[in-house]
C-alpha positions as CSV (number, residue, x, y, z in Angstrom):
1,M,37.6,-21.3,58.8
2,N,35.2,-23.9,61.2
3,V,32.2,-20.7,62.0
4,Q,29.5,-22.7,64.0
5,R,26.5,-21.3,63.7
6,E,24.7,-21.3,67.3
7,Q,21.1,-21.4,68.4
8,R,18.2,-18.7,67.4
9,T,14.9,-18.7,68.7
10,R,11.6,-18.1,66.8
11,L,11.4,-14.4,67.6
12,E,14.9,-13.2,66.6
13,L,14.4,-15.5,63.3
14,A,10.8,-13.8,63.3
15,M,12.7,-10.6,63.3
16,E,15.6,-11.1,60.9
17,W,13.0,-12.0,58.6
18,A,11.1,-8.5,59.4
19,V,13.7,-6.6,58.7
20,W,14.7,-8.9,55.9
21,H,11.5,-7.6,54.0
22,F,10.4,-4.4,55.1
23,G,9.7,-2.4,52.3
24,E,7.3,-5.2,51.4
25,L,5.9,-4.8,55.2
26,A,5.8,-0.8,54.5
27,G,3.7,-1.1,51.2
28,V,0.6,-3.8,52.5
29,L,0.9,-2.0,55.9
30,G,1.2,1.9,55.2
31,P,-2.6,1.5,52.8
32,L,-3.6,-0.7,55.7
33,V,-3.1,2.3,58.3
34,L,-4.6,5.0,55.8
35,A,-7.7,2.5,55.2
36,V,-8.7,2.7,58.4
37,V,-8.2,6.1,59.6
38,F,-8.7,7.6,55.8
39,T,-11.5,6.2,53.3
40,P,-11.3,2.0,53.2
41,W,-9.8,2.8,49.6
42,F,-6.5,2.5,50.6
43,A,-7.2,-0.8,51.7
44,L,-7.2,-1.4,47.9
45,V,-3.4,-0.3,47.7
46,S,-2.3,-2.8,50.4
47,A,-4.3,-5.4,48.9
48,V,-2.4,-4.7,45.5
49,V,0.9,-4.8,47.4
50,A,0.1,-7.7,49.4
51,A,-0.2,-10.0,45.7
52,G,1.6,-8.6,44.2
53,W,4.1,-10.0,47.6
54,A,3.1,-13.1,47.4
55,M,3.5,-14.4,44.2
56,H,6.6,-13.0,43.8
57,E,7.3,-15.3,47.4
58,V,5.6,-18.2,45.1
59,R,7.8,-17.8,42.7
60,D,10.9,-17.4,44.5
61,H,10.5,-21.2,46.1
62,R,9.4,-22.8,43.1
63,E,12.6,-21.3,41.9
64,Q,14.5,-22.4,44.6
65,T,12.9,-25.9,45.1
66,R,13.8,-26.2,41.0
67,L,17.4,-25.0,41.5
68,R,18.0,-27.7,44.6
69,A,16.5,-30.7,43.0
70,G,18.9,-30.0,40.1
71,S,21.7,-29.9,41.9
72,T,21.2,-33.4,42.5
73,D,20.6,-35.3,39.2
74,R,23.7,-33.0,38.2
75,K,26.9,-35.0,37.0
76,Q,30.3,-34.9,38.9
77,L,32.8,-34.3,35.9
78,P,35.2,-36.8,35.7
79,A,39.3,-34.8,36.9
80,T,41.9,-35.3,34.8
81,P,45.1,-37.5,35.4
82,V,47.9,-34.2,36.5
83,T,51.1,-33.9,34.0
84,S,54.1,-32.5,34.6
85,T,54.2,-29.7,33.0
86,D,58.3,-28.7,33.7
87,D,58.7,-32.9,31.6
88,E,57.0,-31.5,28.9
89,T,58.7,-28.0,28.7
90,T,62.2,-29.3,28.9
91,S,61.8,-32.3,26.6
92,H,59.9,-30.1,24.1
93,E,62.3,-27.8,23.9
94,D,65.5,-29.8,23.8
95,R,63.6,-31.3,20.0
96,E,63.4,-27.9,18.7
97,V,67.3,-26.9,19.3
98,T,68.1,-30.6,17.8
99,R,66.5,-29.9,14.9
């Protein structure tokens, strides 16, 4: 399966990001709309949601960076030689029969 990924435009990338983060965007933009329509106190809710979202994104970025750095430090284990199990089984069975 050799699938080639076609080049996506910046608009497509931005739309994909917005779809994946719809809940977070709604948590920030919803209270902002309420702040404009009703009372500015709703802006405080929006700020709290935005701060939580930012903290989550920073933690996620640091974790991904740490995982990428750790994957380059890993050493590959040496491969064990493949042995034929049929030969070992028959020779073991022959030994049991002769005893």
